[in-house]
BAPATI-148678 format. One line per field, with one value per residue (C-alpha): residue number from 0; y, z, x. Coordinates in nm, 3 decimals. Example, Ala and Ser with C-alpha at 12.3 -4.5 7.8 and 13.67 -1.06 7.14 Angstrom:
k <- c(0  1)
y <- c(-0.450  -0.106)
z <- c(0.780  0.714)
x <- c(1.230  1.367)
This chain:
k <- c(0  1  2  3  4  5  6  7  8  9  10  11  12  13  14  15  16  17  18  19  20  21  22  23  24  25  26  27  28  29  30  31  32  33  34  35  36  37  38  39  40  41  42  43  44  45  46  47  48  49  50  51  52  53  54  55  56  57  58  59  60  61  62  63  64  65  66  67  68  69  70  71  72  73  74  75  76  77  78  79  80  81  82  83  84  85  86  87  88  89  90  91  92  93  94  95  96  97  98  99  100  101  102  103  104  105  106  107  108  109  110  111  112  113  114)
y <- c(14.065  13.825  13.479  13.254  12.965  12.723  12.520  12.330  12.032  11.679  11.367  11.395  11.171  11.248  11.502  11.659  12.002  12.157  12.514  12.598  12.905  13.093  13.334  13.570  13.760  14.090  14.434  14.394  14.141  14.389  14.489  14.129  13.925  13.586  13.255  12.889  12.618  12.243  11.960  11.595  11.318  11.285  11.595  11.955  12.223  12.377  12.698  12.671  13.019  13.381  13.677  14.020  14.323  14.447  14.114  14.004  13.625  13.371  12.993  12.701  12.529  12.212  12.382  12.658  12.636  12.416  12.625  12.978  13.200  13.493  13.718  13.907  14.186  14.268  13.915  13.890  13.568  13.417  13.123  12.850  12.695  12.361  12.191  11.879  11.745  11.475  11.222  11.411  11.715  11.528  11.718  11.940  12.285  12.586  12.950  13.211  13.581  13.799  14.132  14.360  14.066  13.900  13.560  13.404  13.046  12.861  12.507  12.355  12.156  11.807  11.744  11.384  11.297  10.935  10.771)
z <- c(-2.315  -2.605  -2.624  -2.887  -3.052  -3.267  -3.562  -3.859  -3.696  -3.823  -3.955  -4.240  -4.394  -4.361  -4.621  -4.626  -4.523  -4.284  -4.204  -3.851  -3.771  -3.448  -3.425  -3.133  -2.987  -2.815  -2.923  -2.845  -3.113  -3.322  -3.010  -2.928  -3.019  -3.126  -3.079  -3.159  -2.918  -2.922  -2.674  -2.757  -2.518  -2.230  -2.332  -2.219  -2.418  -2.662  -2.854  -3.232  -3.381  -3.303  -3.503  -3.346  -3.383  -3.655  -3.840  -3.739  -3.722  -3.541  -3.556  -3.360  -3.531  -3.571  -3.792  -3.964  -4.340  -4.313  -4.110  -4.180  -3.933  -4.053  -3.923  -4.055  -3.815  -4.004  -3.924  -3.579  -3.697  -3.697  -3.915  -3.907  -4.247  -4.192  -4.486  -4.517  -4.199  -4.007  -3.753  -3.484  -3.555  -3.405  -3.102  -2.969  -3.108  -2.895  -2.985  -2.743  -2.730  -2.545  -2.471  -2.269  -2.077  -2.017  -2.182  -2.313  -2.435  -2.661  -2.597  -2.864  -3.181  -3.245  -3.530  -3.611  -3.880  -3.988  -4.127)
x <- c(8.724  8.775  8.620  8.781  8.596  8.795  8.670  8.804  8.967  8.924  9.091  9.337  9.600  9.968  10.073  9.729  9.608  9.360  9.265  9.167  8.961  8.924  8.634  8.664  8.374  8.434  8.542  8.910  9.007  9.203  9.396  9.485  9.786  9.649  9.823  9.776  9.880  9.840  9.834  9.884  9.778  10.021  10.213  10.222  10.052  10.298  10.304  10.259  10.231  10.152  10.029  10.055  9.833  10.071  10.051  10.398  10.415  10.627  10.630  10.758  11.049  10.846  10.584  10.780  10.744  10.435  10.190  10.072  9.886  9.677  9.403  9.103  9.017  8.697  8.574  8.733  8.892  9.238  9.334  9.594  9.663  9.836  10.004  10.218  10.066  10.247  10.115  10.305  10.089  9.794  9.668  9.395  9.460  9.375  9.336  9.464  9.392  9.641  9.479  9.700  9.841  9.506  9.483  9.164  9.144  8.908  8.784  9.004  8.954  9.090  9.330  9.418  9.671  9.678  9.990)
C-alpha cells in the first residue's frame, strides 16, 4: 500500500512557478507509477502528468513544456515543477499512486494563480 501526501501549493502570480511534492509512505513506492491530477471548482478531475517506474513521463497537452514531473525513489517522493503558471492552472492538485492497478490518492494541495 502507498499513501500519498501532497505539499507545496499556494498562491502565485501568473508567470510564476511552484513546485509540488508528494511524499508517499509504504514500501511499494518504487514499484508505483505516480501521477498528478487536478480539479478546478465545478470541473471534473483531470490528468496532468505521469511518471512511470522506469522514469518515463507523459503530460497533458495543456501543461506540456511548462510542467515537469520527477521522482526520487530514495525519498519516496514525486515532484511537479510548474513554470509559467496561468490562472487556468488554478485547482486542487492531487497525487496518485498506481501500484499494480490499485490506485491511492492524496488529499490534495491548492494552487491558485492570480492574474
